[in-house]
Each structure stands twice: as structure tokens, then as C-alpha cells.
C-alpha positions in Angstrom: -6.4 -15.5 23.0 -2.8 -14.4 22.2 -1.6 -14.2 18.8 2.0 -14.0 17.4 1.9 -12.6 13.7 4.6 -12.3 11.4 3.9 -10.4 8.1 6.5 -11.3 5.0 6.8 -8.2 3.2 9.0 -5.8 0.8 8.6 -2.1 2.3 8.7 -0.7 -1.1 5.4 -2.9 -2.5 2.2 -0.9 -2.2 0.4 -4.2 -1.2 2.7 -4.5 1.2 1.9 -1.7 2.8 -1.6 -1.7 2.5 -1.2 -4.8 4.9 0.7 -3.1 7.3 -1.8 0.0 7.0 -4.5 -1.9 8.0 -2.6 -4.0 10.6 -1.2 -0.9 12.3 -4.7 0.7 12.3 -6.2 -2.3 13.6 -3.7 -2.0 16.5 -2.4 -5.9 15.7 1.4 -6.4 16.9 3.4 -8.2 14.1 6.8 -8.6 13.3 7.9 -8.0 10.0 10.2 -10.3 7.6 11.6 -8.0 4.9 11.8 -10.4 1.9 14.2 -10.7 -1.1 10.6 -11.7 -3.0 12.4 -11.6 -6.4 14.9 -13.9 -5.2 12.5 -16.1 -4.4 13.5 -17.1 -1.5 12.4 -21.2 0.3 10.4 -19.6 3.0 8.5 -17.4 0.9 7.4 -20.3 -1.4 6.9 -22.5 1.1 4.1 -20.3 2.7 2.8 -19.1 -1.1 3.5 -20.8 -3.9 3.4 -17.7 -6.2 6.4 -16.5 -4.4 4.6 -12.9 -3.8 4.3 -11.2 -0.9 3.0 -10.0 1.3 2.0 -13.1 3.2 1.0 -12.9 7.0 0.9 -16.0 9.6 -0.9 -15.8 12.9 0.4 -18.5 15.4 -2.1 -19.1 18.2 -1.1 -20.5 21.6 -3.4 -23.4 20.9 -4.0 -24.2 17.4 -2.1 -24.2 13.8 -0.9 -21.0 12.7 -2.9 -19.8 9.9 -1.2 -18.7 6.4 -2.9 -15.7 4.4 -1.3 -15.0 1.2 -1.7 -12.1 -0.7 -3.2 -9.1 0.4 -6.9 -9.3 -0.8 -6.7 -12.5 1.7 -5.4 -10.7 4.3 -8.0 -7.4 4.1 -10.6 -9.5 4.2 -9.4 -11.7 7.3 -8.5 -8.6 9.1 -11.7 -7.0 8.9 -13.7 -10.3 9.8 -11.5 -11.3 12.3 -10.6 -7.7 13.5 -13.9 -5.6 13.2 -12.9 -2.7 15.7 -11.8 -0.2 14.2 -13.8 -1.1 11.0 -12.5 -0.4 8.1 -15.1 -0.9 5.9 -18.3 1.3 6.6 -22.0 0.0 7.7 -23.4 1.5 5.0 -23.8 -0.8 1.5 -23.0 1.7 -0.8 -19.7 3.1 0.9 -18.8 -0.6 1.2 -19.4 -1.0 -2.5 -17.7 2.5 -3.4 -14.5 1.0 -0.8 -14.5 -2.2 -3.0 -14.7 -0.7 -6.3 -11.2 1.6 -5.5 -9.5 -1.1 -4.4 -9.9 -3.2 -7.4 -9.4 0.6 -9.2 -5.8 0.7 -7.5 -4.8 -3.5 -8.0 -5.9 -2.9 -11.8 -6.3 -0.1 -13.6 -4.1 2.4 -11.2 -1.2 0.0 -11.4 -1.5 -1.1 -14.9 -1.8 3.2 -16.2 0.5 4.4 -13.5 2.1 2.9 -10.6 3.5 0.0 -12.8 5.4 2.2 -15.4 7.2 4.1 -12.3 8.0 1.6 -9.9 9.2 -0.9 -12.7 11.5 1.4 -13.7 12.6 3.1 -10.6 12.8 -0.1 -8.4 12.4 -3.5 -10.0 15.0 -2.9 -12.7 17.3 -1.6 -10.1 16.7 -4.6 -8.1 16.8 -7.2 -10.6 20.1 -5.4 -12.7 18.1 -4.6 -15.9 19.8 -1.2 -16.3 19.0 2.2 -16.4 15.6 3.7 -16.4 13.1 3.8 -19.6 12.4 7.4 -20.3 9.5 7.1 -22.5 8.1 4.6 -19.6 8.4 6.8 -17.4 6.7 9.4 -19.1 4.0 6.9 -19.8 3.4 6.3 -15.9 3.8 10.2 -15.0 1.0 11.2 -17.5 -1.1 8.3 -15.9 -0.6 9.3 -12.7 -1.4 12.6 -13.6 -4.9 11.4 -15.0 -6.0 9.4 -11.8 -5.0 12.0 -9.6 -7.8 14.3 -11.3 -9.9 11.3 -10.4 -9.1 11.1 -7.0 -8.7 15.0 -6.6 -12.5 15.3 -8.0 -13.7 12.8 -5.3 -11.7 14.4 -2.4 -13.3 17.8 -3.1 -16.8 16.0 -2.6 -15.7 13.7 -0.2 -14.3 13.6 3.0 -12.8 10.2 2.8 -12.1 8.5 -0.6 -15.4 5.9 -0.3 -16.9 8.5 1.4 -17.5 9.6 5.3 -15.2 7.0 6.7 -11.6 6.0 6.4 -11.4 2.6 4.7 -9.6 0.6 2.9 -10.1 2.5 -0.3 -7.3 5.6 1.0 -4.9 2.4 2.1 -5.0 1.4 -1.3 -4.9 4.8 -2.9 -1.9 6.0 -0.1 0.1 2.7 -0.5 0.8 3.3 -4.4 1.1 7.1 -3.8 3.5 6.7 -0.7 5.9 4.7 -3.1 5.8 7.1 -5.7 6.5 9.9 -3.4 9.4 8.3 -2.2 10.9 8.6 -5.6 9.9 12.4 -5.7 7.4 11.7 -8.5 4.1 13.2 -6.9 3.2 16.1 -8.6 1.6 17.4 -5.1 1.1 21.1 -6.2 -1.4 20.5 -9.0 -3.6 18.6 -6.6 -4.6 20.5 -3.1 -7.7 18.0 -2.4 -5.0 15.0 -2.4 -2.4 16.3 -0.8 -5.2 17.5 1.9 -6.0 13.7 2.1 -2.6 12.5 2.0 -1.6 14.7 4.9 -4.3 13.7 7.1 -3.0 9.8 6.5 0.9 10.7 7.1 -0.1 12.0 10.4 -1.8 8.8 12.0 0.4 6.3 13.9 -0.5 3.4 11.4 1.5 5.3 8.8 4.7 6.5 10.5 6.8 3.1 10.2 6.2 3.8 6.3 7.9 6.8 6.6 11.0 5.6 8.2 11.3 2.7 5.4 14.8 3.1 3.3 16.2 0.5 1.0 20.4 0.2 0.3 21.0 2.2 -2.9 17.2 3.8 -3.3 17.0 7.3 -1.4 14.0 8.8 -0.7 12.8 12.6 -1.8 13.7 15.0 1.1 10.1 15.5 1.9 9.4 12.1 1.9 9.1 11.9 5.9 8.3 15.7 6.3 4.1 15.5 7.9 4.2 19.1 6.6 5.2 19.0 3.3 
């Protein structure tokens, strides 16, 4: 069955990046619509009343469109409707660990680390809220290091974050870390296991479109798209 897919997203949004990685890893073709969600465009709010991205629209040739609003609904649908390749392990314990880490990045990591950094580096620029607050950036960078110690410990004992298989947990971590790395705020030298893991993900075909992302006035660090950094 032929299905046309459209993903409404913002290139530097971690949730949008997770959806793009999942679609790419499952080799599902889709059209990207880069959306200035903070301007609350009517097309987006018609699809998702919250006005947030990502939103995935699937249009089968012989039926009504399916509108999937925001990240968790998109990931659950992709895993259920397109199980090959799987992005949750068959082992129940590993699946549970992947889901735990997904929630970790949605809540704790964003609250203590990426939320501070990305608000100061991206949101303030887009919303015209002035220069970055150095105290907030310091809090975000301190929080980032605390989380990276945890990730480094996990990756010294595991091949992937949740266990033996690459999963949505890896995409969640990589989506947040990749945007932080876009601005050059990742302390790679201090966390070699995280760096090795990230290099594996960075070299996957699904990841390559993210490395070409650019936003006017927001330039990436010099190493951002370098696979051998």
C-alpha cells in the first residue's frame, strides 16, 4: 500500500530529530516541512491544537489521513505499524529500559540540561528575548555533565544505551546531544564512551540529514558534521 508521509518539524528541536531518526532508520520515505512553530502557523495548529512539533501525517491511497501529534504517538505508531527493523528489543527488560531512558530524556535531561542550553542558545534568538543568560548556561552545562557521567557509565557496560540493541533510547539521547553539539557545548574529551557511541550513531545513514541542518543566524560548531571528530 502506497502511503504519502509528511513530517512537520523544526530542524533544531530534539523531539523532531527523534522522529526523523526513527523514520530514517525504518527506511520510510517522507516529506519534511520545516515549521516555525513559535509563530503558531494555522496549518500546524489545525493539525495539532497544542501548536507543537513534530506532527506526522500519513495519507494512504485508499483512506483518510492519519495525523500523529507529537513525539510519543509518532514513535509508538512507527514501531507498531512498521516493526522491521525493530527499535525496541524483544527482551522485556531491555524494552523497559529503553522506555525508562526515553522518559529520562523527555523529563529529567531536558529539565536539568538541554532545556537551559537550548532556551538560551535557540529560543531567545528566535523569540527576540535578548542575549543568553550566562548563569542559566552555566546551570545547563553543569547539568549536562552530570547526565553525561551517567551515560558514560552505562555505555562502558553496554553496547547501546538500553542494552544489546540500538533503540529509541539511543535516538532520544542523540537527538538532544546533537543539538547541544551544534552549538559546540559538548565536552567530548571528558566522556570517551559517550563519544564512541555517538560516532557510531553519527555514521548511520538515518543520521546524515541531521548533519546538514542549518538555521539562518545560528551557525554550527566546526566539527558538527565531521564523522571523525
